[in-house]
NUVEXFI-82893 format. One line per 2 residues: number of its first residue (from 1); their letters; for each residue x, y, z of C-alpha. Coordinates in steps of 0.001 Angstrom, whole numbers. Each point is the difference from the previous one (the first is absolute). Layout:
NUM> a> X Y Z ~ ...
This chain:
1> me> -136682 168880 245985 ~ -2634 -982 -2522
3> le> -3561 1157 593 ~ -1404 -3535 16
5> ii> 2465 -1036 2713 ~ -934 3038 2079
7> rk> -3696 -763 -446 ~ 556 -3611 1031
9> kl> 1744 1167 3191 ~ -2881 2398 722
11> dq> -2509 -2820 -539 ~ 1932 -2164 2473
13> ld> -37 2786 2570 ~ -3738 506 -546
15> eq> -546 -3701 647 ~ 1967 268 3250
17> lm> -2127 2988 1043 ~ -3175 -1964 -692
19> ti> 1269 -2960 2027 ~ 801 2292 2920
21> la> -3423 1662 -239 ~ -1646 -3427 79
23> er> 1989 -924 3099 ~ -956 3291 1628
25> qs> -3647 -607 -812 ~ 140 -3455 1582
27> yl> 441 1630 3429 ~ -2995 2321 -269
29> gd> -2499 -2593 1203 ~ 2074 -426 3143
31> va> 34 3769 503 ~ -3775 204 -449
33> ry> -660 -2839 2441 ~ 2341 1567 2564
35> kk> -1756 3353 -320 ~ -3390 -1679 428
37> ah> 1127 -2025 3022 ~ 1422 3108 1664
39> nl> -2822 2365 -996 ~ 2306 2138 -2113
41> pl> -1348 2101 -2847 ~ 681 -1101 -3539
43> yq> 1266 3438 -940 ~ 2784 1320 2211
45> pe> 1128 3355 -1416 ~ 2933 367 2390
47> re> 1372 -3388 -1057 ~ -373 916 -3671
49> kq> 1793 3275 659 ~ 2874 -1874 1678
51> il> 247 -2422 -2902 ~ 30 2744 -2625
53> ea> 2562 2054 1920 ~ 2293 -3022 294
55> kl> -341 -801 -3698 ~ 693 3601 -983
57> al> 3089 79 2208 ~ 1259 -3171 -1668
59> ak> -830 1436 -3427 ~ 2122 3028 798
61> kl> 2869 -2207 1170 ~ -229 -2089 -3180
63> el> -372 3128 -2143 ~ -3391 -1075 -1307
65> ds> -2732 2293 -1230 ~ -1930 694 3209
67> em> -3220 827 -1851 ~ 82 -3382 -1718
69> ve> 676 -1825 3283 ~ -2797 1880 1760
71> ki> -2485 -872 -2761 ~ 1035 -3661 -47
73> fa> -286 -424 3756 ~ -3247 1960 193
75> ai> -1412 -2474 -2532 ~ 1419 -2971 1924
77> le> -1504 1242 3260 ~ -3384 663 -1621
79> ss> -9 -3493 -1475 ~ 1028 -1414 3382
81> kk> -3006 1593 1665 ~ -2335 -1436 -2639
83> tq> 1504 -3471 404 ~ -296 188 3788
85> ak> -3605 1179 -294 ~ -825 -3068 -2110
87> vl> 1447 -2257 2706 ~ -2073 1723 2681
């Protein structure tokens, strides 16, 4: 396969990832409002631990680089907290 074709496919996948991240972000206001209404803390370390463990298990199943997946989801969770904090 030609390099330009491969790059085009990677660009398409990146666009899909961005669309999914935008959809994910659209729910964060709802999460923040729920936490506020139920007097839950913004930062819930046990929940983050559960999320990361689940993502790492899936990474292993899909034979993905677990370090990469951990870094990506740590960044997503950190960004999620910042977005929720803005809503609150």
